[in-house]
C-alpha positions in Angstrom: 0.0 0.0 0.0 1.4 3.4 -1.0 2.2 6.1 1.6 -0.6 8.4 0.3 -3.2 5.6 0.4 -2.1 4.6 3.9 -2.5 8.2 5.1 -6.1 8.2 3.8 -6.9 5.0 5.6 -5.5 6.3 8.9 -7.4 9.6 8.4 -10.7 7.8 7.8 -10.2 5.7 10.9 -9.5 8.8 13.0 -12.6 10.5 11.6 -14.7 7.4 12.5 -13.3 7.3 16.0 -13.9 11.0 16.5 -17.5 10.7 15.2 -18.2 7.9 17.6 -16.8 9.8 20.6 -18.9 12.9 19.6 -22.0 10.8 19.2 -21.6 9.2 22.6 -21.0 12.6 24.2 -24.1 14.0 22.5 -26.2 11.0 23.7 -24.9 11.4 27.3 -25.6 15.1 27.2 -29.1 14.6 26.0 -29.7 12.0 28.8 -28.4 14.3 31.5 -30.5 17.3 30.4 -33.7 15.3 29.8 -35.9 16.7 32.7 -38.7 14.2 32.1 -36.4 11.3 31.9 -34.4 12.3 35.0 -37.5 13.0 37.1 -39.0 9.6 35.9 -35.8 8.0 37.4 -35.9 9.8 40.7 -39.6 9.3 41.2 -39.3 5.6 40.3 -36.6 5.3 43.0 -38.9 6.9 45.6 -41.8 4.6 44.5 -39.6 1.5 44.9 -38.6 2.7 48.4 -42.2 3.0 49.4 -43.1 -0.6 48.4 -43.7 -3.1 51.3 -41.8 -5.7 49.3 -39.0 -4.5 47.0 -38.7 -5.8 43.4 -37.4 -9.3 43.2 -34.7 -10.6 40.9 -35.8 -13.4 38.6 -32.6 -15.3 37.9 -34.1 -17.4 35.1 -35.6 -14.6 33.0 -33.0 -11.9 34.0 -35.7 -9.4 35.0 -36.9 -7.5 38.0 -40.4 -8.2 39.2 -42.4 -5.6 40.9 -45.6 -7.1 42.3 -48.6 -5.1 43.4 -49.7 -5.2 47.1 -52.5 -7.7 46.3 -50.2 -10.0 44.4 -52.5 -10.0 41.3 -50.4 -7.9 38.9 -46.8 -7.3 38.3 -44.4 -5.2 36.2 -41.3 -6.9 34.9 -38.3 -5.1 33.4 -35.0 -6.4 32.1 -32.1 -6.7 34.4 -29.5 -8.3 32.2 -29.2 -9.3 28.5 -30.7 -12.6 27.7 -30.3 -14.1 24.2 -33.6 -15.1 22.6 -35.8 -13.2 25.2 -39.1 -12.3 23.5 -39.7 -9.1 25.5 -37.8 -6.7 27.8 -40.8 -5.2 29.7 -44.0 -6.9 30.7 -47.3 -6.5 32.5 -48.4 -9.7 34.1 -51.8 -10.1 35.7 -54.3 -12.7 36.8 -56.6 -14.0 34.0 -59.3 -15.3 36.5 -61.2 -11.9 37.0 -61.5 -11.5 33.2 -62.6 -15.2 32.7 -65.2 -14.8 35.4 -66.4 -11.6 33.6 -66.9 -13.6 30.4 -63.5 -13.8 28.8 -63.2 -16.5 26.1 -59.5 -17.2 26.1 -59.7 -18.7 22.6 -60.8 -15.2 21.3 -57.7 -13.4 22.5 -55.2 -12.3 19.9 -52.8 -15.1 19.1 -49.7 -13.4 20.6 -51.5 -12.7 23.9 -53.2 -16.1 24.1 -49.7 -17.6 23.8 -48.6 -15.6 26.9 -51.1 -17.3 29.3 -48.7 -19.1 31.5 -49.2 -22.2 33.7 -50.1 -19.9 36.8 -53.1 -18.5 35.1 -51.4 -15.2 34.4 -51.8 -13.1 31.2 -48.6 -11.4 30.0 -48.3 -8.5 27.6 -45.0 -7.0 26.6 -42.6 -5.6 24.0 -39.0 -5.8 23.0 -37.1 -2.6 23.6 -33.7 -1.6 22.2 -31.1 -4.3 21.3 -28.4 -2.0 22.7 -26.4 -3.6 25.5 -27.0 -2.6 29.1 -24.1 -0.6 30.5 -23.9 -0.5 34.2 -21.2 1.5 36.0 -22.0 0.1 39.4 -24.2 -2.4 41.2 -27.1 -3.8 39.3 -30.2 -2.7 41.2 -33.8 -2.3 40.2 -33.3 1.5 39.8 -30.1 1.1 37.8 -31.9 -1.2 35.4 -34.8 1.2 35.1 -32.3 4.0 34.4 -31.0 1.8 31.5 -34.6 1.8 30.0 -34.7 5.6 30.2 -31.2 5.9 28.7 -31.5 3.4 25.9 -35.3 3.3 25.2 -36.4 6.8 26.1 -39.5 6.8 23.9 -41.0 4.0 26.0 -41.1 6.2 29.1 -43.6 9.1 29.2 -45.4 11.6 31.4 -49.2 11.5 31.9 -50.0 15.1 32.9 -53.7 14.5 33.8 -52.7 12.1 36.6 -49.3 13.5 37.3 -47.7 10.1 36.6 -44.7 8.8 34.8 -45.1 5.5 33.0 -43.6 2.7 30.9 -45.6 1.6 27.9 -45.3 -2.2 27.6 -47.7 -2.5 24.6 -50.2 -0.3 22.9 -52.7 0.7 25.7 -50.9 -1.3 28.4 -48.8 0.7 30.9 -47.2 0.7 34.3 -47.5 4.1 35.9 -46.3 5.7 39.1 -46.8 9.1 40.8 -44.4 11.9 40.2 -45.0 13.0 43.8 -46.5 10.4 46.1 -47.3 13.0 48.8 -49.7 14.7 46.5 -51.2 11.6 44.8 -53.5 8.9 46.1 -52.6 6.7 43.1 -48.9 5.9 43.7 -48.8 3.0 41.2 -51.3 2.0 38.6 -51.5 -0.9 36.2 -53.2 0.2 33.0 -54.8 -2.4 30.6 -56.5 -1.7 27.3 -60.0 -3.1 27.5 -60.8 -3.5 23.8 -59.2 -6.9 23.2 -61.0 -8.2 26.3 -64.4 -6.8 25.4 -64.0 -8.2 21.9 -63.3 -11.6 23.6 -66.5 -11.5 25.6 -65.7 -9.6 28.8 -68.4 -7.5 30.5 -66.1 -4.6 31.7 -68.4 -3.8 34.6 -67.9 -7.3 36.1 -64.1 -7.5 36.2 -63.3 -7.8 39.9 -60.3 -5.9 41.2 -60.1 -3.6 38.2 -61.8 -0.2 37.8 -63.2 0.5 34.4 -63.0 4.3 33.9 -62.5 7.0 31.4 -58.9 8.3 31.5 -57.9 11.8 30.2 -55.2 11.5 27.5 -53.4 13.5 24.9 -52.5 12.5 21.3 -49.1 13.2 19.7 -50.3 16.7 18.7 -51.4 17.6 22.2 -55.1 17.3 21.6 -57.0 16.1 24.6 -59.4 13.2 24.6 -60.8 10.5 26.9 -60.6 6.7 26.6 -61.8 3.8 28.8 -59.1 1.7 30.5 -59.0 -1.0 33.1 -57.1 0.4 36.1 -55.6 -1.2 39.2 -54.4 1.7 41.4 -52.6 1.5 44.8 -51.8 4.1 47.4 -48.4 3.2 48.9 -48.3 6.0 51.5 
């Protein structure tokens, strides 16, 4: 290889390296100045601290499991990378109240029907970023949640009407928590889209343990509207 060609190769490699460093620096700066994301992290930590039972580490699935005070519903989020894992965040909740209210399990969407496990739990979730988790210290429930905010920011949002932050695990399915628990009587809320259950035979007024209410929302353009949801709220303080 000629000297001139070698210089061009070295210059190209240097430019690629510089671009990578600049991109990483820009991403870190955006993360550190993201007020919604940073407050979501701090309020998530406060919420975890108020739980009677802290999130448990599931060694098989490499996730954290936050179970509601009644033991009927749970929020799972990834703790470590696991090859072949279908989803990185889940809502998991008892099927029995929906079955008693008329649910025909055979009428559920195929992907959801396949997530009915041997404990009678329905599971809904989604795959997040394929980027690797990058911990700088101990792997804790909060550190793993911080990874979601850093690597999958669009999955974490703010619900102004209820003053909640939340993780969207599927379209219409969320786990939410209060920005300030001292000012909110709904410190955590499991949110379930009722449409697929109603389409599968459920009478929404008969689902025990879940409220069926209109929730104020905003679309991507900031326009306000209301939609019915199944809600399971808890006051932790």
